[in-house]
PDB file as gemmi writes it, atoms N, CA and C in Angstrom:
CRYST1    1.000    1.000    1.000  90.00  90.00  90.00 P 1                      
ATOM      1  N   MET A   1      92.502 145.889 149.946  1.00  0.00           N  
ATOM      2  CA  MET A   1      93.935 146.077 149.957  1.00  0.00           C  
ATOM      3  C   MET A   1      94.481 145.593 151.292  1.00  0.00           C  
ATOM      4  N   ARG A   2      95.692 145.087 151.187  1.00  0.00           N  
ATOM      5  CA  ARG A   2      96.335 144.619 152.406  1.00  0.00           C  
ATOM      6  C   ARG A   2      97.571 145.456 152.679  1.00  0.00           C  
ATOM      7  N   VAL A   3      97.910 145.462 153.906  1.00  0.00           N  
ATOM      8  CA  VAL A   3      99.127 146.166 154.304  1.00  0.00           C  
ATOM      9  C   VAL A   3     100.270 145.177 154.189  1.00  0.00           C  
ATOM     10  N   GLY A   4     101.334 145.569 153.499  1.00  0.00           N  
ATOM     11  CA  GLY A   4     102.468 144.696 153.274  1.00  0.00           C  
ATOM     12  C   GLY A   4     103.309 144.504 154.520  1.00  0.00           C  
ATOM     13  N   VAL A   5     104.361 143.723 154.403  1.00  0.00           N  
ATOM     14  CA  VAL A   5     105.238 143.414 155.526  1.00  0.00           C  
ATOM     15  C   VAL A   5     105.979 144.653 155.985  1.00  0.00           C  
ATOM     16  N   HIS A   6     106.372 145.489 155.073  1.00  0.00           N  
ATOM     17  CA  HIS A   6     107.149 146.682 155.416  1.00  0.00           C  
ATOM     18  C   HIS A   6     106.263 147.900 155.619  1.00  0.00           C  
ATOM     19  N   GLY A   7     104.987 147.702 155.786  1.00  0.00           N  
ATOM     20  CA  GLY A   7     104.081 148.806 156.042  1.00  0.00           C  
ATOM     21  C   GLY A   7     103.495 149.423 154.802  1.00  0.00           C  
ATOM     22  N   GLY A   8     103.870 148.972 153.599  1.00  0.00           N  
ATOM     23  CA  GLY A   8     103.330 149.520 152.365  1.00  0.00           C  
ATOM     24  C   GLY A   8     102.005 148.847 152.020  1.00  0.00           C  
ATOM     25  N   ILE A   9     101.327 149.385 151.050  1.00  0.00           N  
ATOM     26  CA  ILE A   9     100.033 148.845 150.639  1.00  0.00           C  
ATOM     27  C   ILE A   9     100.264 147.860 149.497  1.00  0.00           C  
ATOM     28  N   SER A  10      99.691 146.671 149.615  1.00  0.00           N  
ATOM     29  CA  SER A  10      99.795 145.657 148.575  1.00  0.00           C  
ATOM     30  C   SER A  10      98.550 145.760 147.689  1.00  0.00           C  
ATOM     31  N   THR A  11      98.755 145.804 146.381  1.00  0.00           N  
ATOM     32  CA  THR A  11      97.626 145.998 145.469  1.00  0.00           C  
ATOM     33  C   THR A  11      97.338 144.755 144.628  1.00  0.00           C  
ATOM     34  N   GLU A  12      97.716 143.572 145.083  1.00  0.00           N  
ATOM     35  CA  GLU A  12      97.428 142.382 144.269  1.00  0.00           C  
ATOM     36  C   GLU A  12      95.956 142.004 144.425  1.00  0.00           C  
ATOM     37  N   PRO A  13      95.317 141.600 143.323  1.00  0.00           N  
ATOM     38  CA  PRO A  13      93.878 141.293 143.369  1.00  0.00           C  
ATOM     39  C   PRO A  13      93.619 139.954 144.050  1.00  0.00           C  
ATOM     40  N   ASN A  14      92.440 139.841 144.595  1.00  0.00           N  
ATOM     41  CA  ASN A  14      92.013 138.597 145.218  1.00  0.00           C  
ATOM     42  C   ASN A  14      91.498 137.682 144.101  1.00  0.00           C  
ATOM     43  N   MET A  15      92.161 136.558 143.868  1.00  0.00           N  
ATOM     44  CA  MET A  15      91.865 135.675 142.744  1.00  0.00           C  
ATOM     45  C   MET A  15      90.748 134.677 143.049  1.00  0.00           C  
ATOM     46  N   VAL A  16      90.443 134.430 144.295  1.00  0.00           N  
ATOM     47  CA  VAL A  16      89.473 133.399 144.658  1.00  0.00           C  
ATOM     48  C   VAL A  16      88.085 133.678 144.079  1.00  0.00           C  
ATOM     49  N   PRO A  17      87.516 134.891 144.198  1.00  0.00           N  
ATOM     50  CA  PRO A  17      86.190 135.122 143.619  1.00  0.00           C  
ATOM     51  C   PRO A  17      86.174 134.992 142.094  1.00  0.00           C  
ATOM     52  N   MET A  18      87.256 135.404 141.457  1.00  0.00           N  
ATOM     53  CA  MET A  18      87.306 135.306 140.007  1.00  0.00           C  
ATOM     54  C   MET A  18      87.357 133.829 139.565  1.00  0.00           C  
ATOM     55  N   ILE A  19      88.097 133.002 140.262  1.00  0.00           N  
ATOM     56  CA  ILE A  19      88.166 131.582 139.948  1.00  0.00           C  
ATOM     57  C   ILE A  19      86.817 130.922 140.196  1.00  0.00           C  
ATOM     58  N   ASP A  20      86.131 131.300 141.257  1.00  0.00           N  
ATOM     59  CA  ASP A  20      84.803 130.757 141.529  1.00  0.00           C  
ATOM     60  C   ASP A  20      83.829 131.087 140.402  1.00  0.00           C  
ATOM     61  N   VAL A  21      83.850 132.316 139.930  1.00  0.00           N  
ATOM     62  CA  VAL A  21      82.962 132.726 138.847  1.00  0.00           C  
ATOM     63  C   VAL A  21      83.287 131.957 137.568  1.00  0.00           C  
ATOM     64  N   LEU A  22      84.561 131.770 137.267  1.00  0.00           N  
ATOM     65  CA  LEU A  22      84.956 131.024 136.080  1.00  0.00           C  
ATOM     66  C   LEU A  22      84.509 129.565 136.158  1.00  0.00           C  
ATOM     67  N   LEU A  23      84.633 128.939 137.307  1.00  0.00           N  
ATOM     68  CA  LEU A  23      84.190 127.562 137.467  1.00  0.00           C  
ATOM     69  C   LEU A  23      82.679 127.437 137.269  1.00  0.00           C  
ATOM     70  N   VAL A  24      81.928 128.393 137.802  1.00  0.00           N  
ATOM     71  CA  VAL A  24      80.476 128.374 137.626  1.00  0.00           C  
ATOM     72  C   VAL A  24      80.127 128.551 136.150  1.00  0.00           C  
ATOM     73  N   LEU A  25      80.825 129.436 135.446  1.00  0.00           N  
ATOM     74  CA  LEU A  25      80.570 129.630 134.018  1.00  0.00           C  
ATOM     75  C   LEU A  25      80.918 128.375 133.208  1.00  0.00           C  
ATOM     76  N   ILE A  26      81.998 127.711 133.564  1.00  0.00           N  
ATOM     77  CA  ILE A  26      82.361 126.475 132.872  1.00  0.00           C  
ATOM     78  C   ILE A  26      81.289 125.417 133.060  1.00  0.00           C  
ATOM     79  N   ILE A  27      80.782 125.286 134.276  1.00  0.00           N  
ATOM     80  CA  ILE A  27      79.733 124.303 134.549  1.00  0.00           C  
ATOM     81  C   ILE A  27      78.459 124.630 133.771  1.00  0.00           C  
ATOM     82  N   ILE A  28      78.105 125.906 133.717  1.00  0.00           N  
ATOM     83  CA  ILE A  28      76.903 126.312 132.977  1.00  0.00           C  
ATOM     84  C   ILE A  28      77.061 126.004 131.495  1.00  0.00           C  
ATOM     85  N   PHE A  29      78.223 126.343 130.912  1.00  0.00           N  
ATOM     86  CA  PHE A  29      78.438 126.056 129.494  1.00  0.00           C  
ATOM     87  C   PHE A  29      78.458 124.560 129.215  1.00  0.00           C  
ATOM     88  N   MET A  30      79.016 123.773 130.123  1.00  0.00           N  
ATOM     89  CA  MET A  30      79.031 122.319 129.926  1.00  0.00           C  
ATOM     90  C   MET A  30      77.616 121.760 129.945  1.00  0.00           C  
ATOM     91  N   LEU A  31      76.774 122.277 130.822  1.00  0.00           N  
ATOM     92  CA  LEU A  31      75.397 121.790 130.881  1.00  0.00           C  
ATOM     93  C   LEU A  31      74.595 122.208 129.660  1.00  0.00           C  
ATOM     94  N   LEU A  32      74.818 123.433 129.187  1.00  0.00           N  
ATOM     95  CA  LEU A  32      74.071 123.911 128.029  1.00  0.00           C  
ATOM     96  C   LEU A  32      74.515 123.237 126.741  1.00  0.00           C  
ATOM     97  N   LEU A  33      75.804 123.066 126.558  1.00  0.00           N  
ATOM     98  CA  LEU A  33      76.316 122.510 125.314  1.00  0.00           C  
ATOM     99  C   LEU A  33      76.336 120.992 125.313  1.00  0.00           C  
ATOM    100  N   GLY A  34      76.219 120.377 126.462  1.00  0.00           N  
ATOM    101  CA  GLY A  34      76.267 118.929 126.542  1.00  0.00           C  
ATOM    102  C   GLY A  34      75.003 118.247 126.090  1.00  0.00           C  
ATOM    103  N   ARG A  35      73.938 118.975 125.836  1.00  0.00           N  
ATOM    104  CA  ARG A  35      72.665 118.380 125.470  1.00  0.00           C  
ATOM    105  C   ARG A  35      72.465 118.259 123.963  1.00  0.00           C  
ATOM    106  N   HIS A  36      73.417 118.696 123.184  1.00  0.00           N  
ATOM    107  CA  HIS A  36      73.292 118.609 121.732  1.00  0.00           C  
ATOM    108  C   HIS A  36      73.611 117.197 121.269  1.00  0.00           C  
ATOM    109  N   VAL A  37      72.882 116.751 120.277  1.00  0.00           N  
ATOM    110  CA  VAL A  37      73.101 115.427 119.707  1.00  0.00           C  
ATOM    111  C   VAL A  37      73.769 115.600 118.358  1.00  0.00           C  
ATOM    112  N   ILE A  38      74.820 114.859 118.142  1.00  0.00           N  
ATOM    113  CA  ILE A  38      75.525 114.910 116.866  1.00  0.00           C  
ATOM    114  C   ILE A  38      75.189 113.633 116.109  1.00  0.00           C  
ATOM    115  N   TRP A  39      74.593 113.790 114.938  1.00  0.00           N  
ATOM    116  CA  TRP A  39      74.235 112.641 114.116  1.00  0.00           C  
ATOM    117  C   TRP A  39      75.351 112.379 113.134  1.00  0.00           C  
ATOM    118  N   LEU A  40      75.845 111.155 113.117  1.00  0.00           N  
ATOM    119  CA  LEU A  40      76.902 110.762 112.202  1.00  0.00           C  
ATOM    120  C   LEU A  40      76.363 109.746 111.212  1.00  0.00           C  
ATOM    121  N   GLN A  41      76.764 109.892 110.000  1.00  0.00           N  
ATOM    122  CA  GLN A  41      76.411 108.901 109.003  1.00  0.00           C  
ATOM    123  C   GLN A  41      77.681 108.125 108.669  1.00  0.00           C  
ATOM    124  N   LEU A  42      77.752 106.890 109.157  1.00  0.00           N  
ATOM    125  CA  LEU A  42      78.929 106.071 108.956  1.00  0.00           C  
ATOM    126  C   LEU A  42      78.852 105.380 107.601  1.00  0.00           C  
ATOM    127  N   PRO A  43      80.003 105.164 106.981  1.00  0.00           N  
ATOM    128  CA  PRO A  43      79.984 104.478 105.683  1.00  0.00           C  
ATOM    129  C   PRO A  43      79.556 103.023 105.850  1.00  0.00           C  
ATOM    130  N   ALA A  44      78.928 102.505 104.834  1.00  0.00           N  
ATOM    131  CA  ALA A  44      78.478 101.110 104.866  1.00  0.00           C  
ATOM    132  C   ALA A  44      79.678 100.183 104.789  1.00  0.00           C  
ATOM    133  N   ALA A  45      79.576  99.060 105.454  1.00  0.00           N  
ATOM    134  CA  ALA A  45      80.659  98.085 105.447  1.00  0.00           C  
ATOM    135  C   ALA A  45      80.743  97.428 104.077  1.00  0.00           C  
ATOM    136  N   ALA A  46      81.953  97.283 103.605  1.00  0.00           N  
ATOM    137  CA  ALA A  46      82.159  96.651 102.306  1.00  0.00           C  
ATOM    138  C   ALA A  46      82.083  95.136 102.451  1.00  0.00           C  
ATOM    139  N   GLY A  47      81.616  94.477 101.439  1.00  0.00           N  
ATOM    140  CA  GLY A  47      81.573  93.018 101.452  1.00  0.00           C  
ATOM    141  C   GLY A  47      80.294  92.499 102.070  1.00  0.00           C  
ATOM    142  N   ASP A  48      80.338  91.234 102.467  1.00  0.00           N  
ATOM    143  CA  ASP A  48      79.145  90.592 103.001  1.00  0.00           C  
ATOM    144  C   ASP A  48      79.070  90.665 104.520  1.00  0.00           C  
ATOM    145  N   GLY A  49      79.907  91.472 105.139  1.00  0.00           N  
ATOM    146  CA  GLY A  49      79.840  91.655 106.585  1.00  0.00           C  
ATOM    147  C   GLY A  49      80.733  90.714 107.360  1.00  0.00           C  
ATOM    148  N   GLN A  50      81.374  89.772 106.704  1.00  0.00           N  
ATOM    149  CA  GLN A  50      82.267  88.865 107.397  1.00  0.00           C  
ATOM    150  C   GLN A  50      83.690  89.395 107.286  1.00  0.00           C  
ATOM    151  N   ALA A  51      84.394  89.382 108.403  1.00  0.00           N  
ATOM    152  CA  ALA A  51      85.763  89.863 108.417  1.00  0.00           C  
ATOM    153  C   ALA A  51      86.685  88.799 107.815  1.00  0.00           C  
ATOM    154  N   GLU A  52      87.667  89.259 107.059  1.00  0.00           N  
ATOM    155  CA  GLU A  52      88.629  88.336 106.490  1.00  0.00           C  
ATOM    156  C   GLU A  52      89.575  87.844 107.574  1.00  0.00           C  
ATOM    157  N   GLU A  53      89.995  86.606 107.446  1.00  0.00           N  
ATOM    158  CA  GLU A  53      90.936  86.048 108.404  1.00  0.00           C  
ATOM    159  C   GLU A  53      92.312  86.650 108.150  1.00  0.00           C  
ATOM    160  N   ALA A  54      92.999  87.032 109.217  1.00  0.00           N  
ATOM    161  CA  ALA A  54      94.328  87.612 109.078  1.00  0.00           C  
ATOM    162  C   ALA A  54      95.311  86.524 108.659  1.00  0.00           C  
ATOM    163  N   LEU A  55      96.211  86.873 107.762  1.00  0.00           N  
ATOM    164  CA  LEU A  55      97.233  85.933 107.327  1.00  0.00           C  
ATOM    165  C   LEU A  55      98.492  86.129 108.165  1.00  0.00           C  
ATOM    166  N   VAL A  56      99.008  85.018 108.704  1.00  0.00           N  
ATOM    167  CA  VAL A  56     100.203  85.058 109.529  1.00  0.00           C  
ATOM    168  C   VAL A  56     101.241  84.137 108.900  1.00  0.00           C  
ATOM    169  N   LEU A  57     102.367  84.716 108.527  1.00  0.00           N  
ATOM    170  CA  LEU A  57     103.481  83.936 107.992  1.00  0.00           C  
ATOM    171  C   LEU A  57     104.457  83.684 109.127  1.00  0.00           C  
ATOM    172  N   GLU A  58     104.714  82.416 109.404  1.00  0.00           N  
ATOM    173  CA  GLU A  58     105.654  82.049 110.468  1.00  0.00           C  
ATOM    174  C   GLU A  58     106.919  81.497 109.838  1.00  0.00           C  
ATOM    175  N   VAL A  59     108.062  82.008 110.296  1.00  0.00           N  
ATOM    176  CA  VAL A  59     109.356  81.506 109.840  1.00  0.00           C  
ATOM    177  C   VAL A  59     109.971  80.800 111.038  1.00  0.00           C  
ATOM    178  N   SER A  60     110.072  79.472 110.970  1.00  0.00           N  
ATOM    179  CA  SER A  60     110.567  78.701 112.107  1.00  0.00           C  
ATOM    180  C   SER A  60     112.090  78.647 112.104  1.00  0.00           C  
ATOM    181  N   SER A  61     112.641  78.128 113.189  1.00  0.00           N  
ATOM    182  CA  SER A  61     114.097  78.097 113.332  1.00  0.00           C  
ATOM    183  C   SER A  61     114.759  77.123 112.362  1.00  0.00           C  
ATOM    184  N   ASP A  62     114.002  76.138 111.853  1.00  0.00           N  
ATOM    185  CA  ASP A  62     114.587  75.189 110.908  1.00  0.00           C  
ATOM    186  C   ASP A  62     114.359  75.607 109.448  1.00  0.00           C  
ATOM    187  N   GLY A  63     113.903  76.848 109.206  1.00  0.00           N  
ATOM    188  CA  GLY A  63     113.741  77.359 107.854  1.00  0.00           C  
ATOM    189  C   GLY A  63     112.421  76.994 107.216  1.00  0.00           C  
ATOM    190  N   GLU A  64     111.478  76.564 107.993  1.00  0.00           N  
ATOM    191  CA  GLU A  64     110.173  76.143 107.479  1.00  0.00           C  
ATOM    192  C   GLU A  64     109.206  77.317 107.506  1.00  0.00           C  
ATOM    193  N   TYR A  65     108.414  77.452 106.451  1.00  0.00           N  
ATOM    194  CA  TYR A  65     107.413  78.513 106.366  1.00  0.00           C  
ATOM    195  C   TYR A  65     106.036  77.930 106.630  1.00  0.00           C  
ATOM    196  N   ARG A  66     105.231  78.655 107.397  1.00  0.00           N  
ATOM    197  CA  ARG A  66     103.850  78.266 107.663  1.00  0.00           C  
ATOM    198  C   ARG A  66     102.962  79.491 107.452  1.00  0.00           C  
ATOM    199  N   ILE A  67     101.829  79.279 106.790  1.00  0.00           N  
ATOM    200  CA  ILE A  67     100.832  80.331 106.640  1.00  0.00           C  
ATOM    201  C   ILE A  67      99.591  79.861 107.377  1.00  0.00           C  
ATOM    202  N   ASN A  68      99.256  80.564 108.448  1.00  0.00           N  
ATOM    203  CA  ASN A  68      98.130  80.212 109.330  1.00  0.00           C  
ATOM    204  C   ASN A  68      98.188  78.753 109.763  1.00  0.00           C  
ATOM    205  N   GLY A  69      99.395  78.273 110.059  1.00  0.00           N  
ATOM    206  CA  GLY A  69      99.571  76.916 110.570  1.00  0.00           C  
ATOM    207  C   GLY A  69      99.866  75.881 109.520  1.00  0.00           C  
ATOM    208  N   GLY A  70      99.571  76.156 108.262  1.00  0.00           N  
ATOM    209  CA  GLY A  70      99.823  75.188 107.190  1.00  0.00           C  
ATOM    210  C   GLY A  70     101.224  75.339 106.631  1.00  0.00           C  
ATOM    211  N   ILE A  71     101.940  74.228 106.486  1.00  0.00           N  
ATOM    212  CA  ILE A  71     103.312  74.260 105.980  1.00  0.00           C  
ATOM    213  C   ILE A  71     103.300  74.599 104.489  1.00  0.00           C  
ATOM    214  N   VAL A  72     104.199  75.542 104.110  1.00  0.00           N  
ATOM    215  CA  VAL A  72     104.329  75.966 102.715  1.00  0.00           C  
ATOM    216  C   VAL A  72     105.797  75.821 102.332  1.00  0.00           C  
ATOM    217  N   PRO A  73     106.109  75.098 101.245  1.00  0.00           N  
ATOM    218  CA  PRO A  73     107.507  75.000 100.801  1.00  0.00           C  
ATOM    219  C   PRO A  73     108.038  76.371 100.390  1.00  0.00           C  
ATOM    220  N   ALA A  74     109.319  76.584 100.613  1.00  0.00           N  
ATOM    221  CA  ALA A  74     109.931  77.878 100.309  1.00  0.00           C  
ATOM    222  C   ALA A  74     109.847  78.194  98.822  1.00  0.00           C  
ATOM    223  N   ALA A  75     109.904  77.181  97.975  1.00  0.00           N  
ATOM    224  CA  ALA A  75     109.871  77.415  96.530  1.00  0.00           C  
ATOM    225  C   ALA A  75     108.515  77.939  96.058  1.00  0.00           C  
ATOM    226  N   SER A  76     107.451  77.546  96.735  1.00  0.00           N  
ATOM    227  CA  SER A  76     106.115  77.978  96.303  1.00  0.00           C  
ATOM    228  C   SER A  76     105.507  79.045  97.207  1.00  0.00           C  
ATOM    229  N   LEU A  77     106.331  79.704  98.021  1.00  0.00           N  
ATOM    230  CA  LEU A  77     105.818  80.720  98.957  1.00  0.00           C  
ATOM    231  C   LEU A  77     105.191  81.899  98.209  1.00  0.00           C  
ATOM    232  N   ILE A  78     105.883  82.410  97.200  1.00  0.00           N  
ATOM    233  CA  ILE A  78     105.372  83.574  96.468  1.00  0.00           C  
ATOM    234  C   ILE A  78     104.091  83.222  95.725  1.00  0.00           C  
ATOM    235  N   ASP A  79     104.054  82.043  95.092  1.00  0.00           N  
ATOM    236  CA  ASP A  79     102.849  81.635  94.357  1.00  0.00           C  
ATOM    237  C   ASP A  79     101.665  81.443  95.298  1.00  0.00           C  
ATOM    238  N   THR A  80     101.912  80.867  96.476  1.00  0.00           N  
ATOM    239  CA  THR A  80     100.837  80.646  97.446  1.00  0.00           C  
ATOM    240  C   THR A  80     100.277  81.963  97.945  1.00  0.00           C  
ATOM    241  N   LEU A  81     101.169  82.906  98.292  1.00  0.00           N  
ATOM    242  CA  LEU A  81     100.713  84.206  98.783  1.00  0.00           C  
ATOM    243  C   LEU A  81     100.006  85.000  97.691  1.00  0.00           C  
ATOM    244  N   THR A  82     100.486  84.904  96.455  1.00  0.00           N  
ATOM    245  CA  THR A  82      99.818  85.596  95.351  1.00  0.00           C  
ATOM    246  C   THR A  82      98.403  85.067  95.155  1.00  0.00           C  
ATOM    247  N   ALA A  83      98.244  83.748  95.276  1.00  0.00           N  
ATOM    248  CA  ALA A  83      96.911  83.155  95.136  1.00  0.00           C  
ATOM    249  C   ALA A  83      96.002  83.561  96.295  1.00  0.00           C  
ATOM    250  N   LEU A  84      96.559  83.642  97.505  1.00  0.00           N  
ATOM    251  CA  LEU A  84      95.748  84.028  98.666  1.00  0.00           C  
ATOM    252  C   LEU A  84      95.304  85.490  98.590  1.00  0.00           C  
ATOM    253  N   TYR A  85      96.172  86.346  98.046  1.00  0.00           N  
ATOM    254  CA  TYR A  85      95.867  87.778  98.003  1.00  0.00           C  
ATOM    255  C   TYR A  85      95.149  88.198  96.733  1.00  0.00           C  
ATOM    256  N   ALA A  86      94.862  87.304  95.842  1.00  0.00           N  
ATOM    257  CA  ALA A  86      94.248  87.673  94.562  1.00  0.00           C  
ATOM    258  C   ALA A  86      92.889  88.329  94.741  1.00  0.00           C  
ATOM    259  N   ASP A  87      92.078  87.814  95.659  1.00  0.00           N  
ATOM    260  CA  ASP A  87      90.719  88.350  95.816  1.00  0.00           C  
ATOM    261  C   ASP A  87      90.510  89.024  97.170  1.00  0.00           C  
ATOM    262  N   ARG A  88      91.568  89.379  97.853  1.00  0.00           N  
ATOM    263  CA  ARG A  88      91.457  90.040  99.149  1.00  0.00           C  
ATOM    264  C   ARG A  88      91.596  91.549  98.993  1.00  0.00           C  
ATOM    265  N   ALA A  89      90.733  92.270  99.679  1.00  0.00           N  
ATOM    266  CA  ALA A  89      90.839  93.732  99.667  1.00  0.00           C  
ATOM    267  C   ALA A  89      91.936  94.195 100.626  1.00  0.00           C  
ATOM    268  N   ASN A  90      92.105  93.465 101.724  1.00  0.00           N  
ATOM    269  CA  ASN A  90      93.085  93.815 102.745  1.00  0.00           C  
ATOM    270  C   ASN A  90      94.379  93.060 102.460  1.00  0.00           C  
ATOM    271  N   LYS A  91      95.418  93.770 102.083  1.00  0.00           N  
ATOM    272  CA  LYS A  91      96.704  93.148 101.727  1.00  0.00           C  
ATOM    273  C   LYS A  91      97.668  93.172 102.913  1.00  0.00           C  
ATOM    274  N   LEU A  92      97.192  92.767 104.074  1.00  0.00           N  
ATOM    275  CA  LEU A  92      97.991  92.809 105.291  1.00  0.00           C  
ATOM    276  C   LEU A  92      98.496  91.414 105.615  1.00  0.00           C  
ATOM    277  N   LEU A  93      99.791  91.316 105.963  1.00  0.00           N  
ATOM    278  CA  LEU A  93     100.400  90.044 106.334  1.00  0.00           C  
ATOM    279  C   LEU A  93     101.205  90.252 107.599  1.00  0.00           C  
ATOM    280  N   PHE A  94     100.984  89.403 108.579  1.00  0.00           N  
ATOM    281  CA  PHE A  94     101.756  89.438 109.807  1.00  0.00           C  
ATOM    282  C   PHE A  94     102.881  88.419 109.694  1.00  0.00           C  
ATOM    283  N   VAL A  95     104.085  88.810 110.067  1.00  0.00           N  
ATOM    284  CA  VAL A  95     105.239  87.917 110.005  1.00  0.00           C  
ATOM    285  C   VAL A  95     105.677  87.630 111.426  1.00  0.00           C  
ATOM    286  N   ARG A  96     105.750  86.343 111.740  1.00  0.00           N  
ATOM    287  CA  ARG A  96     106.172  85.921 113.072  1.00  0.00           C  
ATOM    288  C   ARG A  96     107.435  85.081 112.914  1.00  0.00           C  
ATOM    289  N   GLY A  97     108.474  85.448 113.634  1.00  0.00           N  
ATOM    290  CA  GLY A  97     109.734  84.724 113.555  1.00  0.00           C  
ATOM    291  C   GLY A  97     110.053  84.003 114.845  1.00  0.00           C  
ATOM    292  N   ASP A  98     110.863  82.980 114.736  1.00  0.00           N  
ATOM    293  CA  ASP A  98     111.313  82.237 115.900  1.00  0.00           C  
ATOM    294  C   ASP A  98     112.366  83.038 116.648  1.00  0.00           C  
ATOM    295  N   ARG A  99     112.474  82.815 117.930  1.00  0.00           N  
ATOM    296  CA  ARG A  99     113.504  83.519 118.696  1.00  0.00           C  
ATOM    297  C   ARG A  99     114.900  83.065 118.277  1.00  0.00           C  
ATOM    298  N   ASP A 100     115.020  81.823 117.822  1.00  0.00           N  
ATOM    299  CA  ASP A 100     116.317  81.283 117.433  1.00  0.00           C  
ATOM    300  C   ASP A 100     116.737  81.719 116.033  1.00  0.00           C  
ATOM    301  N   ARG A 101     115.802  82.286 115.275  1.00  0.00           N  
ATOM    302  CA  ARG A 101     116.074  82.673 113.894  1.00  0.00           C  
ATOM    303  C   ARG A 101     116.820  83.997 113.879  1.00  0.00           C  
ATOM    304  N   SER A 102     117.821  84.120 113.029  1.00  0.00           N  
ATOM    305  CA  SER A 102     118.600  85.361 112.980  1.00  0.00           C  
ATOM    306  C   SER A 102     117.858  86.417 112.165  1.00  0.00           C  
ATOM    307  N   CYS A 103     118.165  87.657 112.446  1.00  0.00           N  
ATOM    308  CA  CYS A 103     117.477  88.773 111.786  1.00  0.00           C  
ATOM    309  C   CYS A 103     117.740  88.841 110.281  1.00  0.00           C  
ATOM    310  N   PRO A 104     118.956  88.582 109.770  1.00  0.00           N  
ATOM    311  CA  PRO A 104     119.142  88.653 108.311  1.00  0.00           C  
ATOM    312  C   PRO A 104     118.266  87.654 107.552  1.00  0.00           C  
ATOM    313  N   ILE A 105     118.030  86.469 108.118  1.00  0.00           N  
ATOM    314  CA  ILE A 105     117.200  85.483 107.429  1.00  0.00           C  
ATOM    315  C   ILE A 105     115.755  85.955 107.406  1.00  0.00           C  
ATOM    316  N   LEU A 106     115.285  86.529 108.513  1.00  0.00           N  
ATOM    317  CA  LEU A 106     113.928  87.085 108.536  1.00  0.00           C  
ATOM    318  C   LEU A 106     113.809  88.250 107.573  1.00  0.00           C  
ATOM    319  N   ALA A 107     114.850  89.075 107.488  1.00  0.00           N  
ATOM    320  CA  ALA A 107     114.815  90.216 106.574  1.00  0.00           C  
ATOM    321  C   ALA A 107     114.773  89.747 105.124  1.00  0.00           C  
ATOM    322  N   SER A 108     115.514  88.694 104.794  1.00  0.00           N  
ATOM    323  CA  SER A 108     115.481  88.207 103.408  1.00  0.00           C  
ATOM    324  C   SER A 108     114.118  87.598 103.083  1.00  0.00           C  
ATOM    325  N   SER A 109     113.484  86.966 104.075  1.00  0.00           N  
ATOM    326  CA  SER A 109     112.134  86.438 103.858  1.00  0.00           C  
ATOM    327  C   SER A 109     111.153  87.572 103.612  1.00  0.00           C  
ATOM    328  N   THR A 110     111.311  88.650 104.358  1.00  0.00           N  
ATOM    329  CA  THR A 110     110.422  89.796 104.200  1.00  0.00           C  
ATOM    330  C   THR A 110     110.656  90.479 102.854  1.00  0.00           C  
ATOM    331  N   CYS A 111     111.897  90.556 102.403  1.00  0.00           N  
ATOM    332  CA  CYS A 111     112.184  91.150 101.094  1.00  0.00           C  
ATOM    333  C   CYS A 111     111.597  90.303  99.974  1.00  0.00           C  
ATOM    334  N   THR A 112     111.577  88.988 100.160  1.00  0.00           N  
ATOM    335  CA  THR A 112     110.970  88.109  99.162  1.00  0.00           C  
ATOM    336  C   THR A 112     109.481  88.404  99.041  1.00  0.00           C  
ATOM    337  N   LEU A 113     108.853  88.786 100.129  1.00  0.00           N  
ATOM    338  CA  LEU A 113     107.405  89.036 100.130  1.00  0.00           C  
ATOM    339  C   LEU A 113     107.031  90.286  99.353  1.00  0.00           C  
ATOM    340  N   THR A 114     107.993  91.175  99.106  1.00  0.00           N  
ATOM    341  CA  THR A 114     107.660  92.384  98.343  1.00  0.00           C  
ATOM    342  C   THR A 114     107.339  92.066  96.884  1.00  0.00           C  
ATOM    343  N   GLU A 115     107.667  90.856  96.419  1.00  0.00           N  
ATOM    344  CA  GLU A 115     107.351  90.474  95.050  1.00  0.00           C  
ATOM    345  C   GLU A 115     105.876  90.132  94.888  1.00  0.00           C  
ATOM    346  N   VAL A 116     105.177  89.894  95.998  1.00  0.00           N  
ATOM    347  CA  VAL A 116     103.765  89.520  95.944  1.00  0.00           C  
ATOM    348  C   VAL A 116     102.946  90.783  95.712  1.00  0.00           C  
ATOM    349  N   ARG A 117     102.064  90.771  94.749  1.00  0.00           N  
ATOM    350  CA  ARG A 117     101.225  91.937  94.465  1.00  0.00           C  
ATOM    351  C   ARG A 117      99.784  91.544  94.526  1.00  0.00           C  
TER     352      ARG A 117                                                      
END                                                                             
């Protein structure tokens, strides 16, 4: 116990020994529990182990469509994408637009893509 400023007795506990004991207990538990090995059984990869190439649709400022660099006419865009996605398990398409292209035109291109199944 300590004597307070006004001569009274202060009854606050000394926290330092308690914190030291807690730190030692934490270290002991970390050492004891850290030695366990967790065995995981991961699912087998589907397919032949080769990753599919990602499809990137580019909409240029002059209204031209490109899929992975190859030019695709706007009239056959849906048919081309349907043929590409026919045997793919991953139905992911990245859309890249030109900085000069306006947002409504990109949005209409994206809405057209919802017809592809």
